[in-house]
N, C-alpha and C positions, 0 to 999 in steps of 0.2 A: 471425466477430466483427463485428458491423457496424460502418460507419465515418458518423460524423458529417462531416458540414463536407466533400467532396468534390461535392458536384453541388449543380447552381445551387439558390438557393433555401434549402438547409440552414445552419442559424445555428447558431450555438454554443447560444442556448440554450431548444437542444427539448431538453422531458422524457421521462422512460420512462415518461412514463401517454400521451402517443402511439403509443405497439406497439401495433396493431389489436386485437383482437376474445380470438380463442385462442390468441396469441399472448402476451400478457400474463399469462391465467388461469394460458399454462404457464409462466412465467418467478413469476410467483404463488408458487406452491408450492417452486419450484425444479428442475421438471424442463429446463426450456429457462432460459437464464443471462439475464437484466437487465443483462446487461455490455455498455455504448456506448465505443467507442472518439469521445477528441475530441480532434478540431484546432482551427486557427483559433485560436488560444490566442491570440497578439497582438490579438484582438478587443474580448479577458476583457475588465471593465470591475475594477473595483483591490477588494479584495476589501475587505466591510462590517471593522471596526473587531470585532463581535461575528457571529453567524449568529443569523437570526431567533426570539427569546426562543419564537417557538410549535411550535419544531423540539423546544424542550427538553423538552419533554409525550413527543414521539415515543421519546426514550430511555429514556422508562420500561420498555417492551418490547424493547430492543434486545437482550436474547438470548435471548428468544421467535423472534426468525428462523433460532435453529439450528435450526428443524425441518426448514425446509429441503432442510439437508444430508443423512435418511433418502432424498430424489427424484429429491437430485441427486446422489448415489454411483452411476453409471453410469456417467456421464458424467467426474465426479471421476475413475474407477476406470480411465479413456483418457488421462488424460494425460500430459503426455513423458514420460519417465521421465527420470532424474536422472544424473546418472554419479559420483557417491559424491564428491565436492566438500564441500565442510562452507558451509553455510547461519547465518548466524550470526542470531538473531532478538531483534528488541528489545523492551522491554513499553514500554508509552506510560506517561503520568505517574500519580505515586499505585497505578499498578502494577503487582502481583509479578509475578515467572519465571509464573505456574503458568498466566497467561491466554492463554500463548503456546504453552500444551502440543498441544491438540487441532490448532495450522496444524502446527507440528512434527511431530505425530503420523504424521499428512496426509504430510505434506513426504521421513519418513525411508518411509510404503510404498514411495513414490513410487522411490527410494533415492540420496537425497539425506544426507550426513552432517548433517543439523540437531541444531542445539546454542541452544540459551539466552545471552545475553551475560552471565552470570555474575555481574555484578554485584548482584546480587538484587532489592525491587524500586527503582522505577525513582522516588528523590527529589523529580526534578526541580533537577538541579541538572546538566547541560550541557553547561559551561565542565569541569568536570570531569570529565563521563565521556566525553565527547569526548576529552578526553589518554591514560584508563585504556584504552578500546576500542583505542585507536588503539596502543596497544599493546600487548595481546591480539593483534590484528592480523597487525599485523606478525610479529608470533611463530610466524603457526599459517601465517602466507600460505609462513614462508624456510621449513618443515616437510612443507605439505599441498600448495601455490600457494594464487593470487590468491582470495577468499574471497567469498561473494555476505553482503551483507546486506539485513535483511528489516525492520521499523521499520512500527509501530501509531501516530498521535499522533507526542508527541516520540522516541520511539522511530526513528520515520524521519527527526527531521530530524538528529537527532546517528548512524546511520546515516549522511547524506547529507554531516556538515559532515565524520567520518573520512575517508568514501568522497572530500572536497576531497583532505582534507591527506595522505593516502594511496593514490596511485588505483592504484601498481603493486603493490599490496595486495588492490589491492579487485577482484572481478569485474566486478561488479554493484551495484545497487538498488534495493530495489524498496518504495513504501509506499504503506502507506493509513492516510488521518486524518489525515495529517503535512501541516502549512503549511515554506513552504521557506522562513519566516523567524522569529528573535525577536527579537524590539529592531535593538538599534541591533549588536551582540554576535555572531549567529550567522547566515547562512545572505546572507552578502557576501563580497567577494573574489574567487578565481579561479573558474570558473566550472567545476561537474565533472564531467572527463574518461568518467569510464566510464558506460556504457549507465545509464536511468534509466527505474522506470514509478512511475509518480502515481498512486494507485488514489483517488477522493474520489466524495464524493454529496451529493446538491442538498439531499435527508431531518437532511446535517451536523449537530446541534443549537449541538455544540461544538467546532468548528470549519468557520471559511465556508471553501464550496467553495473557494474564485477563491480562499486564503491557498491552496490547495493546489497549483497552476496553478505552474511553474516554466518561466520565461523565458527563461531566460540557457543553462540548460544544451545544449550542442550535438547533445547522440543521447538525450533522452527522449521520455517518449511515458505519453498521459493518456490512464486509461479512468475513464469513470465507471458503479457501481453504484446498487442500491435501499435501500443498508444505512442506516441509523440510524450514529455515530459511538462505539456500544456494544456497537453488533455484530457489525459488522467483521471481529472477529474467529473472525468464526463463518459470518460467510456465505461459502458456494459456491460464488458470483463469485466472491471479493474470491481465494477457496483458488484455483481453476482460472488465473484470472490473474500471480496469485503460479509458483503451476510452469510456464506458459508463459513467462514471461518467464524464469524457472532455467535453463530450455533454451535464450533466445537464441530466442523467438517473439514 
């Protein structure tokens, strides 16, 4: 995976669109990854209250990105294997648990014990859901060892707060399209002590990409992909990043 910000003259503002000729075309159809690691996070500007309205139109074709999964299947199959530990998947706002079925199926094929969060549709009550899921995570961890949390959008914010509250029960957190704060209610307090991988996209028309930058956790990795917000759950680049993160890479 290419790294941004490690060579002179490279800035945080570099875009995926600058990948040259053939590499860009192969990434568009899914044969290669469009994911790029983001560094120099401290230099990024503050998030906008809302993404560019023009990006919202792109969300209409969000799930069309699933077409890249077929071309990406060989490299997805080569992702690092899981060790059978529990991975809990959290849906985004107003999304049913079914939306996470594709990535859970993929993670199970790699040997992870991937499960949904068990709370049904995410109705947008994060404070309540953090408390409920934290209790479930403690119970699972007592029986199976620390669990990993994977969350999309608001689900990722909830996952972060559970990890902040229960660091001994959580192995790591992976989020995509997830803000790190929600007003003054969530996203503040002690830094998250477990490893965090935060996936973001400049094409996200729902959550401004800068709102996904974690500037406080001591062990955090940021990865940029080329998906819309609604397409993140079926983006093969996201799947591969999640698989690598769960393997500690």
